[in-house]
N, C-alpha and C positions, 0 to 999 in steps of 0.2 A: 750101790755106792752112796756115799754121804752127800746129801743135797741140802744140808742145813746151813743156815746163815752162820758165818764164822764168829760173828759178834755174840751169838748165843752159844755157839759151839756144840759139838756133839755131846751126847751124854757123858759127863765126866765121871770116871771111875776113881777110886782111891788108889793112886799109884805113888810109888816112891821113886824119885829120880835122883840118882847120884852123879854118875859120869856125865849124864845129859845136861847137867847144870854147870859143867865146866865152861869157863869163859871162852868166847870166840874172840880172837885177837882184835882189840880195839872196838869191840861191839858190845861187850857185856855178856850177860847170860840170858838165855831164852825164857820167856814167860812160861810157867807151867801149863797155862791154858793152851799154848801152841803145842807143847809136847804131848799133852793129852789128845789134842785133835790129830796130831801126826800118828800117834799110836792107834787111835780109833780108825783113822783112814787105812792104815796098813792092815788092820784086821779084816777089813772089807775088800781090800784091793786084790785083784786076781793074781795068782802066783806067777803068771806069765810075765809080769813086770819084773820079777826078781830072779827068774831062772836063767841059766847060762844061755848065751847066744854066741855066734861066731864073730861078732864085732869087737873091735877094741873100744870099750865103753867105760863108763864110770868105775865099774868093778875092776877093770884092768888098771886103773889109776890109783885105786885105794887098797889093792890087795896087800901091798907091802906094810901098810899100817893096820889094817883090820882083818886080813886073811891069815892063812889060807881058808877058803870057804868050806864049811862043814854042813852044807845042806841049805835048803830054802830059808829056814828060819834065821840062820846066821846071815845069809845074804840080805834078808829083809831088814834085820837089825842094822847092817852096814849101810843100806840105802837110807834108813831113817837118820842115821848119824850124818850121812852126807847131806841130806835135806836140812837137818838142823843147822849145819854150818853154812850151807848155801843161803838159807833164809836170813841168817845173821849177817853174812857179808853183803848180800844183795839189798837188804832193806832194814836191817836191825830189827827184824821180826815185825815190820809194819805192814799190815794188810792193805793200807791205803797208799803205799808208796807209789809214786808216779814215775814218769819217764826219767831215765838217767840222763841228766843234762850234760854229763861229761862224755857221753858216747856220741860221736859224730854220725854214727849210722842209725841213730834213733831219730830219724827225720821224716818218717811217714807213719800213717796210722798202723800199718802192719809191722813196722820195725820198732815202734815205740813200746818200751817195756811198761809193765804195771804190776802192782800187787806184791805180795810178800816174797815171791820167788823171782820177780822181775821177768816174767815171761812176756813174750811179744806174740802178736797174732800170727806172725809167719811161722811160729812153731806148730801150727795146725798142719803144716805141710809134712812134718815128720811122721805123723800118725793120724790117719783119718778118724780114729776114734775120738780124738780131741774135739774135732768139729762136731761129731755126733753128740758128745757130752754138752757142748755149748748149745746146740739146738734143743736138746732136752731141757736144759736149764732155763733158756730165755726165748726159744723160738727163732733165734737168729743165728747166722753163721759168719758174720763179717768180722773184720779185725777190730773195729770200734766196739762191737758188742763183746768181743773177747777181752779187750782191755777193761771195760767197765765191769764185767762179770767177775774177772779174776780178783777184783778188789772187794766184791760183795760176797762171794760164795766160796766154799772150800773146794768144790770141783767146778770148773776144770783146773783151778789153780794147783790143786794137789796132784793131779795126774800129769800135768805138763812137764814138770822137771824130771820125774823118774822116767817118763817115756822118752823125752828128748835126750837125756844123758845116757840112755841105753842104745840110742841110735848111733852115737858116735862120741868118742872122748872129746872131740872138738867142741861139743855142746856142753861140756862139763864145767865151763867157766874156768878162769885162771886158778881158782882155789884148788881144783883137783887135777890140773895139768902138771903140776910139780908136786914133789913129796909134800904131804899135808900133815906130817907127824906132829907139828906144833899146833895144829888146829883140831883134828879129829880126836875124839875120846874113845878109848878102848873099853 
């Protein structure tokens, strides 16, 4: 997995982004450094994050816009598009975004969001591997460490959203609970 500091970013390849530079409603367009980091992460991520499961998850919510699925590579591309939009809506692609002050449930160390995807420490309950990644990154496993590390490093910030939105469509944020055709790019 990629354990590099997001400010330096993973090794950047020469890539051409077209549809990925489509504007996200009221948020602008993502920085190419973010898109490169996202692609680099996906190349290293285990296929199990993208393969079908029996749950009603993020793929269930975006199949109308980006499906039908034609294999793991297609599903991976769809997940990256969902993460591009999610990061735009949640933080305007700001790695240092802090707690959502408009969310009344963001009132404890474990429910307060942080980072580009606005994940909270309680998301470690969705998948034990997130806690393991945190321990590997900083030697700690508490919610406070999760919040500070998701602002500093690509992982666990990068693994949190795909794993949590695969557990349940309810974790897919409002962006993907309704048709997202005006938001996602084919």
